[in-house]
Each structure stands twice: as structure tokens, then as C-alpha cells.
N, C-alpha and C positions, 0 to 999 in steps of 0.2 A: 789755873782754875781754882786751886785751893785758896790762893790769896784773894781772889775776887769774892769767893764765898765768905771768907773771914771778914772782909770789909763790910759785906752786907749783913752779917750777923753780929758785928762788934757791939752795936748798941745794946743788943740783948745780953751779950756776954758781960757788958759793963754793969748790968743790973743783976749780976750773979745768977742768971737763969741757965747756965750751962756748967758742966763740971769744971772744977778749978784747973785740972790738968790741961784742958783745951784752952781755957782762958789764959793761963800762964804762957802757953805756946804762942798764942796770938800776940800777947804783950811783948814777948821776947823778939819775935820775927817781923811783925807787921805794924806795930804801934807807931812807928816813925813814918809810915807812908802818908803822903798828902791825900786829901780827900778825892782828888781826880784820879787816883790810881785805880779806883774801882772800875770806872768806865774803860780804862786802858786794858786792864786784865780781861774784862768781859769781851772786848773786841778781839783780843788774842785768842780767846776761847772759841769765838765764832769762826775765826779764820781757820783754826785747827779742825773744827767740824766740817767746814767747807772742803778742806783738803781731803778729809776722810771720805766725804761724799764722792769727790772726783775719783779717788782711788777705787772705791767700791763700784762706781759706774764703769770705770775702765775694765773691770773684770766681768762685765756682762757680755754674753755671747753676741757676736756680730754675724748675722746671717750671710752666707756666701752670695756673690753676684754671679750671674750667668752671662756669658758672651757667646756670640754665634758667628763664626767665621763666614758662613754661607749666607748671611743676611743680605738681601737684595740680589741674590744669585738667580740666574735665569732658570736653573734646574730645581734648586731646593729653597728658593726665596719664600714661596708660599708656605712650605713646611715649617720654616723658621718662624714665620708670623703666628701660625696656629700653635706651635709648640710653646712659644713664649706666653701665649694666653693660657695654655694648660698649666705651665709652671706657676704663673701668677695665682691661679685658682688654688693649686696645691699648697703653695706657701701660705696663702690667706686662710686656708683650712687647718693650718698648724702641722703640716707634714714635715716641717723642719724644726719643730719646737724643741727638740732635744739636741740641736746642734750646739756643740760645746765650745768651739774656738772663739777666742776673744779678739783675734786680729782679723783684719779684712782678708778675704779669700776670694779669688777669681777662678771660676771654672768654665772652660770652653766646652760647648756641646757641639760635636761635629758629626756630619753625615757621611761624607766621602771617606774612602780608605786613604786618600791622599790629602785630606783637608789640612790646611796650615793652621797650626795652633799658635795664637798670638804670644809674643814674648812676655806680655803682662800676665798671662794666665798661669796660675799655680798648678792646675790640674786640668784634665780633659775627660769628658765622657764620650765614648764612641757609640753612636747609633749605628749598629751593624746593618748595612744595607745590601751586602753582597749575597749572591746565591752560593753560599759556602758548601752546602750539602749536595749540590748538583754536579754533574759531570763537566768536563772541559768543553768549551765552545769550539766550533770549527773556525771561528773568526777571531781576530784580535780586537777586543773591545775595551775601551778605557785604558789602554796601555798595558793590559795584562791578558794573558791567555790562560784559561783554566784557573781563574783566580779563586782561591779557596782558603779555608782555615789552615791548610797545610803549607801555604805559602810562607816562607820564613820571614819575609818582610812584614806581612800582615800579622803573623803570630806575635811578632815583637810589638807591633802597634797595639794589639789587644791586651798583651801582658802589661804594658805600661799605662793603660787607661785606668782611671779612677773607678769607673764602672763601664760595663758593656750592655747596651740595651738591644734586645733581639725582638723581632716582630713575628717570627714563625715558630709555632710549637715544635715542628719537626726539626728545625735548625737549632732550637734550644737543646734538644736531645743530642743532636750531632755534636754541638760544641762541648757539651758536658762529657762526651766520650773521647773527644779529639784534642782537648786542651788540658794543660796541667791543672791539678786541683786548685792551686792558688789563684788561677785565672777563672776557672769555672764558677767559683763562689762569688765572683764579681758580675756574673752574667744575670740579667734580669729581663723578664718578659714584659715588654712595653709595646702594645699594639700600635701600628702606625696611625691609627685613628687619633692618637694624641697629637699628631702633627697635621691634621686635616681640619680646616674650618668648615662648619656646616651652617653657620648663622648667615642670614641675609643672602643665601646663595642665589635665590631667584632674582632678587634685585640686581645682584652683581652681573648675572648673565644678561638681564635686560639692558643694563647699561652698556655691556660690550656690543650687543647687537645694534644699539643706537649710534655707535661711533661711526662717523663717515667712512673711515678706512675699512670697517667691517661690512658696512652696507654695500660698499663697492666690490667686495670680495665674493665671487660666486660660491654658493654653498654646495656641499656634497651630501649624498644620502648615507653613504657608508664610509667609515674612516678608520684607518690604523695609523698610529704614530709610535715611533720607537726606532731603535737601532735595527737596520735591515740586514739580518744575517741571511745566509743562503736559503735556509729553510723558510724564513719569513718572506723572502722575495717570491719563492714558489707559491706560498700561500696567497700572496697578493694577486698573483696571476690567476690562480684558481677562483678567487673571489670575483675578479674582473670578468672571467668567462661566465660564471654563474649569473652575474648581474646582466650580462648581455642577453642570455637566454631568457631571463625574467623580463627584460625590457621588451623583447619580441612578443612574449606571451601576454604581457599586461598592456602593451601598446602605449607605454609612457616611458620617458627617459629616466634612467637610474644611473647615478654617478657614484663611483667608488674611487677611493684614493688612499695611497700609502705615502706617508711623509716621514722624513728623518732630518734631524737638524733644524727643526722649526720649533721656536719657543715663544714665550711671552704672549703678547696680544694677538699675534698672527695665529698661534696654535689655539688660543682660547676661542677665537672667532670661528675657526673650523669646527671645534668641538661643539660649540653652542648651536651651530647650524645642522650638524649631523643628526640623522634619525637613529642609526645603529653604529656602535663602535665595537671593535673586536680586539682580542688580545691573544697572543700565543707566546710560548716559552722560547727563550734564546738558546736553550740547551736541554739535554735529556736530564730527567730527574729534578727539574726546577720546581720550586714551590710557587704558589699563586702570587702574581705580581701586584700585590695590594697597593704598592706605592703609586702605580699607574691607575688602578681600578677605583680606589677609594674616592678620589676627587670627582670621578665621573658619576658615581652613585650619589654623592653629596649634592649634585646638581640635577638629579633625576634623569639620568641617561640610561638607555637600554644597552647592555653590554653582553657580548657573546665571548666566552673564554674557553680555552682548552682546559681539561681537567689537569690538576697538578699532583705532585707527589706528597702533598701534605693533606691527609684525609681530614684532619681537624679543621683546617682553614676552609677546605671545600665544603664541609658541613655547615660552617658558619654562614657561608655565602650562597648556599644552595637555592634559597628562595629569591635572591636578589640578582643572580646571574643566570644566563642561559648556558649551562655547562654542556660540553660535547667533546668529541675527539677533534684533534687538529684537522683531520681529513674531512670531517663533516661541518666545519665552520661555515663554508659557503652556503650549504643548504639551510643551516640554522638561521643565517642572516636573511635569506630569501623568505623563510616562513614568517619572520617578524615584520618584514616589509609588507607582506600581503595581509597578515592578520593584525590590524591596528589595535584591536581590543587586547590581544595577548601582549603587544608591545607596551601599551599604556599600563597594563597591570605590572609588567616587569619594571617599568620606570618607577612606579609608585612603591613597589616593594624595595627597590634599591634606595630610594630616598628615605623610607622608614627605617631601614637598617642603618643608614648613616647616622641618624639621630640617636638610635639605640647604642651603637658601638662607640660613638663619641663619648657618651656618658660612662659607658663601661670602661673605657681606656683611662679615665681620670683616676680610678682607684689604683690602677697599675702604676701610674706616675707617682702617686702618693706613697705607695709601698717602696718604690725605688728610692725616693727621697728619705723615707724613714731609715732604710738600710744605710744610706749615705751618712746620715747623722750618727747612727750607731757606730759605723766604722771610724768616724772622727773621734767619737768618745772613747773608743778602744785604742786610740793612737795607731790605727791600722792604715792610715793614709800613706801614700808613697812619700819617701823622704826627699826626693829630688824632682825638679820639674822635668817633664818629658814632653818634648815638642816634636815637630815634624823633622827637625834636623837629626833626631835620633832614630828616624824611621827610614826614609829613603832620600838621600841628598838631592837627586835630580828632580824629585817631585817638589822640593822646596822652591826651586826656581820656577818650576812650571806654575805653581800657585801665584807667585809674585807677578808673572808676566801674563797671566790668563785668569783674571779675577772672576769672570762669569763662568769659565770652564765649559763653554758651549762647544768648543772644539779644542783639540790639542794644538799648540803653536806649531806652525809649519817651519821646519828648520831652514835656515838660510842656505841656499845652494853654495857648495864649495867648488870654485872653479879649479880645473886641473892646471898645472903650471904650463905656461906657454912654451911649446916646443921650440927648439933652436931653429931659426929659419934656414931653409936649404939655400944653396947658392943659386938657385934658379932665379931668373929676373923677377918673377911674380912671387912675392912673399907668401908663405903659407899662412892662411888665416888662423887666428886663435880658435882652438876647438870650443864649442859651446859648453859652458859649465854643466856638469852632470849633477842634477839635484838629488838629494837623498830622498828615499821614499817618504811620501807624506803619510803620517800616521792617520789612522781612521779616527773619526770623532768619538768622543766619549758617549756612553749610552744616553739615549734621549731622556730629557728630564721629565720629571714628574710635572704634569700639567698643573697650572695654577688651579686650585679648586675653584673654578668659576662656574658659575651655574647658569644654566638655563633650566630651571627646574621644569617640571611638568608645566604645561600650559598654566595650570594653577594646581597646587598640590591637591590632587583629586582624592577623594576618598576612594577606597578600593573600587576600581572601575567595575561597574556592573553592566552586563550586556543590555543594550538598548532594547526594550520590549517592543514587540511588533504591535501595531496599532490595536489589534484585538487578536488574541491567540486563536487564529482560525484553524480549524482542522484542515487537513490536506484538501485543497479545493477540489470538489468533484466536478467533473465536466458538466456543463449545463445540458440538462437532458433535452433532447430534441422533442418538439411537440408530437403528440400522439398522431401517428400518420393517419390521415383521414382516408376513407375508402375513395378510390378513384371514382369520380362521379360518372355514372353511366348516362348516356343520352336518354332522354325521356321517350319511352316507346310510343309509337303512334297507336292510337286505339284501333283494335281490330274492327273492320267494317261489320256492321250488323248484317247478318244474312237475310234479314227480312226484306221483303220487296217493297216495304214502305218507302216513303220519299228518301231520296238519296241523302245520305249523311254528308253534311258540309262541315268540315272541320273548322272550328273557330280559329281565329288568327293565332298562329303559334306563339305560345308564351315564351318569353326569352328563357334560355337555359339558365338555371341558377348558377351564379358565379360563386365558387367556393374560395373564400379568402382565408389564408392560413391564420389560424388563431395566434394572437400575441402570446409568446411563451410566458407561462406563469413563473415568476422568480422562485427559486428554491427557498424553502423556509429557512 
């Protein structure tokens, strides 16, 4: 660069317009260069600047990319789609602007406790979906009995996560007191509304109802979907009995149904056609099942739910759900079926809450990403990749062989060895292979937030006014009773001896016609 500059100023130097020391240096070192050397050295200078630009650019932060193992999944597929949209909004709003890493980073965001983390992912975020603060279940659900934060396998999964996203305030408190301090500082409150879509829900449900397969499917008035524990089966029977009584009383058919293991379009069709849906807990001490309830509210459905152990969540949803005890759920359903005005109001309140909570959840997503960027800047990210292989080995194979996770794979029956045939003429037949017990299906998935919104998002339904607010109708007064007409008395004969009185022809007796009743004023 110095040489190029010298060549450009040499004519000036030759006219003695610069100090002798500079001129002498140029004479000694550069005077012998050919005239074309100037362009050569300038090109070298520009090349150096280009290399410096590349080096500087390579030191610019590279935002992480997010991958979703459950994308397209029957249970969590719709959650993934909505969460991707939420993350895009958060990143566009600058929630990761302090991210410091200059190398590409891939982060998997998983929902299930047994989700497979791709080998390409550097880290994973666990969206904690389990009822960790509740008591054990009486049934085996999803391969675990009494699954909680005390489960050593799950504790390891949470400890190795880059972050843990929790959706329940009560469970946030539970995790903060039941996990080590280095794990609890990674737990962030991110409501499940971040993974629920509420846009175009009405159109989506209309499209579902127009599908030939849905039109051919008979609809139901009352619907429950989910894993059918012993308690839930008893509740379904109670609801069926109450609907039968209501049917006899109202004189019209009422159909109720409980389904398990139904997903995708078939479940969406049932949801869109139902008038009332209800939810109950799978175990004692459970918090509100918002992963099942949120999509229903987003499409304007009336939902009856048992009260939960999370008072904060119940308060959030108090105007959008019909809360009651598990024992009174059948009666609450019957009231909503009879009182259409109350049902429409509940539907509208739920739809309005969906819009409000979706916007509120976005701020929580942004805060979680801000914390993630700060941890990266403090070099607090885990040093080694952690995948499912470091969690539970047998679940790794389960995820490979069961991508949709709608049911657990049925083990292949293992036949017993054929016994040695006895010397009798008729050979002993080989015993029938004894199959291993078939595991129960995993918990029912979150319904695709598909919507049949309210017939039209109604403004808060107002009672239909009577044609004219009449006072309590008074009975129409009877006409004033007329006196019973007496026969006209014959005139008393005149006692005079004058000519005999001849009565004129008798006048017809007056006929009394009842007066037309005068209408009440």
C-alpha cells in the first residue's frame, strides 16, 4: 500500500513539494519501478481489504435454527406448526438480537418426554408436558406409571436440556422446589397458547365439515376424547345416563360419545360437530389440561371441565369454561344443552380468551429467547450434545419405529419352544405362542386446533327480546254477567167491567245476545 501511494504522489515529490526525507526514501526504494506497478499494488491493496471484510463478516453472529422432531405428528403436529409461527414472530422482533455465537447452531424443540433428538441438533429445549405435580395414575399411560419430576430418567432429560418450558404456574413452583438449582434456573414459564393457532379457525372448521368423509360421519352432541382411565370410563357412563334422562324429558335424541386413540381428521370432524365437550383429570392433583382445552376454545367450542389443582390457571379460564366438580359434569352438560343462550355465551367467551391469551403468550416466548441468548453470551451452554440416547435407550428405538406415536408398538409374540413329541401315534401340536401383554396407547393427542367457530363470531350474545315486553298477561275478563232476563209479566186484567181486555198479539221475548268482550286496554 505504501508503494502504491508513493507512485501516486511521486510527481508531486519530484517538484520538491514534500520533505526531502520522504523524497529520498522514495528515490531509494521505488524509483526503479515501472509505471504499471501502481495498478498492481492498488489491486493487491483491494484484495487485502476484501479479505479483511470476509474475516469481519465471519465474526458476525449466526442466529440458531430450530428443528421439531414432532413435526407432522398426529398428536403434536398442530402444536409444532403454531409454535414455529410464534418463534418466527419472536425472532423478527429482535428477541435473539444479543445471540453471540458466530457458528451455526441447531436447537431441537421437543414436546414428549421420549422425543427423539436429531443427531444434527447441538442442543434441545424440552417443552415440559407432563403432570409432574400430580399423584400417580391408576393406569399405565404412555409407558410410565406415576410419571413425575422425581422419575430419574426424566430428571436426567430435564437436566440435560438447554431450557425447560413449563405451562402451569403451579408446576413451575413444584419444579423449582424439586429439581437442583442448576436445573431450575433453566425453567421458563411459556403458556401453551404459544403452540396454538387461532387464525382462520372458523374457515378451517368449515373446510373440515365440507369434506365428504366428515359429512358421511354421524355427529354427536356431547364428546370426550382422551386416554380412558378407570375414572374417566365411569364418568362417560354417568354422562350417557344423564343424556338418556334428558332425551326422555326433551323428547329429542341426544348422542354422547367417549373416544380414545382417534386422531387427525376423524377427531377434528367429531369436535366440529359436537355441541358440548368435556374434560376430566387422569389423576388426583392434576392441573388444567390446557393442551386439550386451548384448541377447543380457539374454535369457539363450549367446554365443561373439572376444577384443577392450579388456582391461577383456573382463574384465567373461569369465564371461558364451565367449571364444576367431576361428579357434577353430567348435570352441567345437560344445562348447556337445554340453555342455548348460555352455551353461545360460553362459546364466545372461549373464543375471545383464545385471541387474548395467544397475544399474551408471545411475550413469554420472547423472554425465553432473551434468556437463551444471554446464556450463550455467558458461555453457559452445555458443552456436549445431549440426545435421547443419553436418556432412555429403549425409547430411542420406539421413536424410530413409531413416528406418529399414536400407539406404542405391539411386541412380536415370542413362541414357546416346541415340546418334544411324545411316542403316541398322534404328534402333540405345537402350543400356541403366548404374546406379551400389549402396552396401552400413549395419551390421546392434542386435537388439531381446528375450528368450527361459533356460527359467526357473535358479539356477546344478548337475550332475544320478546316482541313487546308484556306484563304478565292477565286473564281476559269475562263480560259483565247480564241479569237473567225475566219473562215479561202479563198485564194484570183491569177489574173494570168495561169491555173485556183483549191482549195484543204477544211481542216476541227480547233475545239477549252476549256482548262482544271489549279487549283489555
